[in-house]
N, C-alpha and C positions, 0 to 999 in steps of 0.2 A: 735042155734043162730046164726044169719048173721053177718057177720062184715063189718064195713065200707071199702070202698077201699083205700089200701095204700096211704099217702100223697106223692107225688112227690115232692123232694127237689129242690130247685134251683141249678143251677150249681156251684155256687158261695160256695154255703152251701155241694158239694160234698168233700167227707171226705174218704180218700186213706187208712185207717185201715179197713173201711168197706168194701173197695174192695177185701183184702186181703184174708176176710174170706168168700168172697160168693163164692160160687158154681156154675159152669155151671150148667145151666138148671133149677136151684130151682128156687123155690118161691119169691117171695117178701121179704124183709128182715123185721123182726119186728118192727116197729117204735114206740117210747115210747112217752108218752103224756108229753108235758112240762108242769109241777108243778113250784111253786116259790121255790126255792132253797136258804135256808137260811143256810145250813151247809157247811162247806170249802169244795174246791174241794178234796182236798187229802182225808178228813175222808171219802167223798162221795164214792170217788174212792175205800176204801180200805174196806166200810161197815162199818165203826166205829162210835157210838157215838160223835158227834161234842158239844161241849160247847157254842159255838158261841161266844166266846170271841176272841180278836186279838190281838195276835196270839191263836188259842186254844191251850188246853192243850195236846191234841195227838200229833199236829206239832211241838210245845216246845220242847216236851219230846224226840221226834227221830229228831230234827233238821231237820224240812222241811221247804221249801217254803208253808205258809200257805196263801192263797189265797180265797176270796171269789169271786163270781161273783156280778158286780151291778146291779142295776134294769134296766139298759139301757146297753146291753152289747155291746161294741166293738168289732170288727173284729177279735181279738185274743181271746178273753171269748167266743165269740161263736162260733170258731173254737174248742176249746177244750172240749165245751159242747157238739157238735156237736158227738166229737170223744169218749167222754165217752158213750155217748146212743148208736154211731154205735155198740160200744165194748159190750155194755150189751145186746143190742138187737142179736146182731151174737152169741154169747155165749150162750143164750138161743135156738135160733135156732139149736145151735151144740147140746144141750142137747136133746133137741126134735127129732131130727133125731137118735141121739144115744141109747135114748129108744126105739125108735119104731123098730130102726136094731136089738138091743138085742132081743127084741120083738118075732120080724120073724124069727131071725137066732139065736137061743141059742145056747151060749157056743163059737160063733164067737167074736174073739176082733174086736173091734174099729179101723180102720184101719187111723182115722185122728189121728195125733199124735202133742197133744199141745206143744208150743215150748215158753220156757221162754225168753223173752225180755233182753237186756243186760243192760237195765237201772240200774239193783242192786236195785231198789224199789218194792219188792215185786215181785207178779206174775202177769203179762200181759198175756194172751193168745192169739195167733193168729194163726188160723187154716190152715195146710198146709194139702190140699187136696193129696190123692193119687196120680191125673195124673199131677200133678205139682213139684212131684219129680225128673222127668226125665230133667227138664231145667236147663241148665248149661249156665254161660260165657264160653268165650274160654277159655280153658287150656294154651294156647300160650301167654296170658298175665295174669301176677303176680302182687304182689303187691310190691313185695322187689327185691332186688340185691345181688348178691355174685360175688366175682372178685376171680382169682388166686392171690397167692402171688408174684408171680413174675410180675404180671402187671407194666407198664410205666407208673408211677407217673409224671414224669418229662413234660408228655403230656398232654395238657390243657385238662378238662372234658367237654368240652362244645358241643360235639358232631358233627355233620356233618351239613353242610350247603349246601342248594342248592336253589337258588333265594334269596328271602325272609324268607326260613322255616330254622328253626335250629331242626335238630332232635338229641336226645341222644338214649341210652337204652330206657328210660322212655319215652312212646309216649303214649299221652291224660293221663297222670297220671299211666298208667300201664307199669311194666316194658316188655319189648319185646326181649327177649335174640335170639331169633331165627326168628328175623325179614327178614333178609335175606332169608331163607329158605322159608318164607309166601310169600314173593314177588316174589320168584323163580316157587312157584306153580302155582300163578296165570298167570305170565309171559310164562309159558309151557303148560300152558293148552292148547290142541289144539283148543277148540272151541273159544281160542280167539284169533286165528290166523286167521284174515280176509281177509288177502290179501299178497301173498307171496309178489308181489312186494315192497310193502312198507318197509318188513323188510330189501331190500336191499338199499333202500334210508336212512337208519339212518346214520347222521352224526356222525364224529368224533371217535376215539378212543375207548375203553372200559375203564370205570372209574377206575377200579382197576390200570389202569398203570400210571395213573395221580399223580401228586405230591400230598403229602398231606396237600396241603393250603387250602383245604376245612375243616380242622379242627382248623385253626387258627382262633384267635378272629375276632367278625367282629368289624365293626366303632362305634356299640353303647356300647362295652364291656367296663366295668370299672373292675378294678381288686382291690378287698381290698386290705389294704394292714394291717400288724401284727403292725406298727408302737406304736398304743397306748396299744397293750397288751403287747410288750417286750421290750418296749424303756428304757434306762437308765433314772436315776434322775439329771444326767447332760446333760440337752438338750442346745446345741450350738444355736440350731435355734431360733429367736426369733422374737416377734409378726412384728416388721416392715420388716423383711425378706420377710413376705408374703403379708404385707397390702397395697393396692393400693392407688391410690389417692381419696380424698374425694367426687370427680368429678365422677370418676369412679366407685366407691364403692355406690354412689346416682344411679347411671345409673344400676348399678346389682340388686341394693334391687327393684328396680321398675320395672324390669324384672321378678323377684321373684313373685310379687304381682300379677302381669300380666299373665305370665305364668305356676307357678307353685302353686301358694297359693289355686286356685279355684280347680286345680286337685287331690293333696296331701294336705290337711290342718293340721298342726300340732301346728301352734302357733294362738295366738289370736292378731289380727293384729293392735289394739290401743296400745297395753301391748307390744309387740315387738317394735313398732316404736317409743315407748318412751326408751326402753333399747338403743336401736340402737344410739338415739340422745346422749344419757346418755355415750354411748361407744366411740362416738368422742370428747364429751366434756374432756373425762376424758384423752385421748389422747393430747388433745391440750394445758393440763396442766402439762402433762408430768406424770401423773398415767395409770400404765398398767391395762385394767379391768382384771377382774375377768375369770378364764381358762374356766367356764361355759358360761359367755357374750361371748367371744372370737369364740369359738365351735360354737354356736348358729348363729352367723354374717358370720364366713365363711361356715357354712352349709348352708347357704342361698346364699350366692355369688357360691357355689359350682354348685346347682341346677340351678341359674339364669344362668351362663355360659354354662352347660348343654342343657337347652332349647333353646341356640340361634343356628343359622345356622355358619357356617363357615364364609358366607361373611359378616355376621354383627358381628360376634367378630372382623376380621380385618377390619370394617369401624369403629366401635366405639373405638376398644383399641389398634390396628396397629399391634397386635400379632396373631400367629396360636392359634385358638382355644385350640388346644391339651394341647400347653403350660400353658397356662390359666386355664384348666382343672385341670391339675399335679399341678400345683401354689395351687389352692385352695383345692384340695383332701389332699395334704400334710400337709397345714395349719390348716385344719380341724381334722385331726388325731393328730396333735401334741397339740392342745389346749385339746382335748380328754384325752388326757393322761396327761397333766399338772391339768386338773380337775379330775383325779383319778377314769376315767369311771369304771373301775372294780370293785369297792369298794365306789361307789356314793350312797348318799341317796338323793341328790338334783335332784328335775324334772327337772329343765333347762338343765341339765347335759344330762340326757336321751331323753330329747326332742331333744339336739343338735345332739345325734347319730340316732337318728330316720329322722330326716333330712338330715342326711349323708347319710342314707342308701336307701332312696328315689330313687336318680338319680342312684344307682348301681343296683338297684331290677327292672328291665326291662324285656327287651326282653332275652339278654344273662347274664345266672348265672351259675358260678362254685360252686363245693360243700362250697368253702370257704366264700360265701355269706350266705349259709343255716347254718352254724357253726354262723357265728357273729347274725343272726338272733336270735336262739338259746338262745346264749348269752345275747340279748338285753332282750328277755322275763323272761328269768331267773330274770337278776336284777329288771325287770318291776315288776314281781311276789313281788319278797324280798320287795321291798319300797311298794308293798300294791295296785297294779293298777287295781290288777282284781277286786278288791272291791270299790264299788263306793263309791264316795267320798263325797256324802250325807251324807253316815253312819260315816264319820268322823267328822261332824259339818263344812264340809268347806264350803266357800260362792259358790255361783253359778259359777262367774268365775275359780276359780279354780277348782270347782269339772268339769267344760265344757274343759278345758286343760287338766286334766288326760283322760278324756272321749277320747279327739282326739289323745292322747298320744297312749293309749290302742287299739283303734281300728285302728291305723295306723299297730301295731305290728301286730295285726289279720290280716291284708291285706298281710304283710311280710311273717308272716307264711304260710298263703296260697301259695301266689306264690314261694316262695322257695320251698316247698315240690312238688309244680306240677312240676317243674324242675328239682329237685335232689332227691325229695324224703325225707322218704319213707310216712310219712302222717302228715296231722297236729299236730303240739304240743299242740296246745291250744284247749280245748275240751270246749263244752258248757256247763257243769255240774260244771267246775272250775273256772266260774268268776261270778259276778254277776252285773260286769259295764254296765252300760245304755247307750242306745246310746246319742249323743249327742243332742240338743235341735235345732229343725229347728228354729232359729233366725238368727237374724243382728248379725255383732258383737257390733256393736254400744249398743243393748239392754244390754248385758249383765254389762254395767258400769252402768246403771242407779242405784238409792239409790236404789230403789226396782225393780231388774229386775226379770222380768216374768219368770212364771212358766210352762206357755203353750206352747204348739209349734205353729209357726203361720201353715196358710193354704194357702199362699202365698210365690213364690220362693224366696229365702233367701240367705243369703252368706254361708247358710250351708248346702242348699238342693243338690248340686251337691254333697259333700261328702258324705251325706246321703244314698243316692242311692247307692252310691257304698258299703258303709259298709253295709248296710240291703243285698245286692244279696251277697256279700261275705260271709255273716254269713249264707244265705241261703245255698252256696256253702260248708261252714264247715257240714253242716246238709247231703249233697249227699256224702260226703265223708265216713261217719257214715253210711249211707243207704248201699251205695254199700259194704260194710263189709258185712252188715246185709243181703243183697241178696245172698254173695256167701255161706252164712250160712244158708240160707233159714229162715232169722227171721222175713223176710216182705217179701212182693210181689210186683211184678214191678209195678203193678197198684197202690199199694198205693203211690209208690214211686214218681212217675208220677202224682198222685193228687196230691201231695204235691207242686211240680212245679206247676202244672197249677193254683192252690188255690194261692200259692205265685204270679205268674204272674198276676193274674185277681187284686188280694189284692193292688200289685204296680201301675197297671194301672189305677186302682180308686182313689189311694192317690196320686199321681203324676202327671197323665195326665193333668187336669186339673191346675196344676200350670206352665206347659211348652208351652213355645210359640217358636215354630220351626224358627221364624224369628229373632229370639235372638241368637248369634253366641254360646254362654256357656250352655244355654239352649237347644240348639240343639246337642251341644256335649254330653249334660247330658242324653239327648234320645235318643243317639245312644248307649252310655255307658251301659246304662239299657238293652237295647235291647241285645248288645252282650252277658253281663253276665247271662241272665236271659237263651237267647236259647242257650248257652253252658250246662247248664245244663241238658238238652235233650240228646247231645251227650256225656256228662259225662255218665250218665246212662246206653245209649241203643248202645255204642261204644263196650261195650264188648258182646254182644248180636246179633249184627250184625255181627262180626266176629266167631260167636261162630262155633264148630265143628260139635257138636252130633244134635242140633236144628235147623232147620229155622227159621227166624222173619219174622213174617209176612208182608205183603205188607203194610197195615195201619201204623205198626211201622216202617218200611223203608221210608213211606212217610214223618213221622215225623223226621226222620232222613235228608233226603233231603232237607225239606223246613227250617228245623232250621239250618242246614249246610250253605247252601246256603245266607239265612240271615245274618248270623253272618260275613261270609267274606263279602258281600257287604257292612253291616256296618262298616266292621273294613276296609274296603277300604277308606270309604268317610272321617272314622276319619283321615286316612294316608293322603289323596289327596286333599278333600276340602278347596278350598283357605279361606273360612272364618273361620275357624279351624285349619289354618297354626299355629297358635302361640301356639297350644297345642298339635299338631301331634310329638312331640318327645316324650310323654307317652305312645301314644298307643302300644307299645310291651306289657307294663305291664298289657293290661286289653286279650290278647290272642295272642298265638304265631303259629298260620295258621297250627296247627296239624289237624283241620279239613279238610283243603284243599288236607291231606292225604288220609282220607276215603274217600272224593268225588272224587278225581279221579280214585280210586280203582273201586267206582261203576259206574263212566262214563266209563270206559274202560270194564266193563263186558255189561253193559248194556248200550247203547250209543243213545239209543232211549229216553231216560227220556225226561221228560215233561222241567225240569228244564235245560239240556243240553247245551244252549246257555247261560243262564246265571251265570250257572256252568264253561263253558270254559274261559268266561270273567275272572272269578276271577282266574282260574288256571294259564292263560296267566299272570295275573298279580304278584300271587304268587312264579310260579316258573320261568319264565321269558325265557321260551323255543321260539327258532328260529319260528318267525311267518309264515314261508314259509312252514311247516308242515303240514300235515292234522292233524284231531283230534286224530284219533289210533296213529299214528306216535309218536304225541306229548307225549299221554299219554304212549305208551311203553318206549320213553326216558325218560319220566321223573322216570318211576320204576325200569327199568334197572340201570338208574346213582344211584337213590335212594339204590338200593339194592347193587350194588358194594360198594359203600360209607360205607355201613353199615359195612360190612363185613370186610372192611378195618378196623374201627372203632372197631367193635369187638374183633376183632383178637388183637390189640392195646392194649386195655383195659383189655381183657383175662376176657368178663364176661362169668361167668357159668349159666348155665342151670338146672334147676331141673330135677330130674332123672325121673318125672312123665312125664316131659313135651316133655323129648328125645323119651319116649316109644309113645307119640300121634303124631310125627311127623311124622311117615307112612301113619296117613289118609290124610297127604297132598299130597299123590301121585296122579296125574290127570290122568281120565278115559280115556281111549281108545276114539277116536272122533266117534267110530263106534255105538255108543248109538242109539235106536230108538227114544228118546225123543230129540235126538242134533239139534239145528235148521240146515237147509241145506242152504248154501250161493250160489247164483246164482246170474248173469251178469244181469245187467239192462233189465228190461222188459222180463226173462226168467221166466218160470214156472216149477214146477216140472211135470213129466210127469202123476202120479196119484195124479192131484193138487186136488182132490175130497177129500181125505184124510191128506190134508196139511192145515194148516192155517195161513195166513200172519203175520211174525214175525217183520215186521219193517225194515227200512233202514238201510244200514252200508256204508259209502263210495259212494254212488250211486250204492248200489247193495240192491237185495231183499231179505229178510231171510224168509225162510219158517219153520214150523216145525211142526211135527204131533200135534194134537189135545191134551190137557192135559188129564190124566186119569180121570174117574167120579168122583172121591173123591178130585179133585183139582178146586178151585172156577176158572171159565173165566176169561179171562184175566190177570192172574197171572204172571208176570215178571218173575220168573225163571222156566221157562218150561224144563222138565225133570231136572234129577242132574245137579247143577252147582256146581261152586267153587269160592270164592273169598277171599283173604288174610285169607286162614286158615279156610274158611268156606267150610264145605260140607254140601250139602242139597241133600236130597233123592227124589226121583219122590212124593212120597206121602205125604213130610213134606210142609203144607202149614199154614194158619192161625189157623188150629186148633193144631199146635205143639207147640208154645206158649201157654201153657195152664195155666199160671198164669196170661193170661190176661180175667179178667173181661169186656165183651165186653158190655154189658149193663151200667157198669160206665163209661166205655170206652167212650160210645156216649154222655155220659153227658158232659165230658169234652173237647172231639174234637168234634162237631157235623159230622155227617155221609156224610150232603152235602158238608162241605167242606173238610175233610178226606176221602176220596171216595177208598182210595188204589189204583187209577188205576194212575199208576205211567208213564206209556209211551206215546208218541204222539198217535192221532189216525190214522190208514193208510190211504195212500190216495185210493180214490176210483178209 
């Protein structure tokens, strides 16, 4: 009996789990018919009989979320339905192949290993093919850090600074205790030595002989205080010691609305404005406002001052910015202590604490920030903010404010674990608080406030974009661990990111007008946060020791990384976005620039080279009179020396397994038959017929032997190469990263765009 051809799914319906169970060279996956689904999703997934009540008996008994599909599926429900169908179809194909294999080779065990997922709810099987088991991320990047007991705790744990980048032992979310050795391996590779003359032009002495001022806090660093943790009950300071005049306070509150409120919304503006007016009315009649009210007002003023430039503060208030910041920081901490922050049950007190943390958790953070954030999360959970306010019969306005506070804590959780680790404290399954509605603040004060989100740009849209992107990043943190444990495939994770990107584009791009500054800012922030996810996932594979990353994946790193840096630069330098530039360091910290400088140092003929170097010049602030190769070598050398000094002072320990793998970083001799040959301009090898043009470097032509037969033409890695602790054998090409299902990949990233051609076309 003939079968109809398989239905080709639309790219937006591509599901990552289906890619995880796909075989290289296998036939089309089993597709299941769409039927009217009347059972809940949990019963359907577990093959249980559903009584179709809401919630059904099975879900009530086992305390699961009972979800039914509506007749008209929204995007989230459609994604869930597709995932279930793909899992079932893939498992059926696995069973068919298993039966066929056993029939042909009786007594031989099936090589495919079913793996239990970590969700803890029943058995969801993902197939790990045999040729996928050798794939591994770099063993030189780990998730956790350890230190010797004699480490110097008096030293700030902010890492080293070079230009606008700040690096600790944690780079891109991974701990790299041997990053100095990794950079040395790249610098010492003879094939990266394109000109002996350029090395003699290196300016300045070795960085290791410089004072350790590069570890000092930068201008944006704000150290949290323990005043509201360990303050005494008899506090001599009073409200009037910190309070400015009414005129100055009004100016600061207006600055808060203009420069802070849109970026990091924690309060309902009309409600806060009424409390602020009451605050001053009580002061004028001699009544001291409650500690929680004082804390919120002072926290708003603190954020307002931080968002202003030195010149603005001096012009408007006649004092130095640092003095004003210290005044309001101490005022906020004193008010939080008086409000009994550590044992509070008042939403307003927790709201003030989150407002206090927002200007502190930006570009530079110490472990103290992470500790404070963890305290805030525990207090919020004790107050039930991880449960949606609608479950407690709260008003829409009260529910809205609780959601704002919770998701700002979620952001602080992600930001602090990026900077200091080890991983997010808040897990997706630990809370059911919904995202705030996309509505204006005024709508929540109606007698019958709406319960439906708006389809236009509102007061909440910018904040919602951030919240949704950060929750996706939270999932990526989990998936990176699952990737290491072979619980999910790389294709599945990249599929999630691409589906999320398309969903966000479809949802928010119709609302955005780039001619309006705040909407342009929201557009750039969305791009930065989404494209960073590609780097989060692929970073560890780019630096792999055992396997080569395919050029098509490398192209994703190059294009996404370059776009992230360009958008980040616009956020900081665009005149129309100037009022919000103070918060740009909270979105990204330019760690992507380190990945790109390593790539462009090894392969200077990348198509994106001009764009990349424009970004690198901005980030690292290297002398403009140097050539590109000199700049790259200067950057890597200085970072290596600084990181070695920092590591020795911090007494960072490396796992024993990592020490064993360091031997693989030793550069190969330059006499390899696949090494590029460097010739002067206009010269060619004597046996030119046996060589192919390999690009230009600093005005000279590079020729290399043709690649082996099993290497695709035009690959950027001719022969064995090494970059940032990444060793590549001559035969390691696209086929080496075997957990990529390229048929699924082509649906996500069209081949006409994602060609894998990384270098410029040679001149005729």
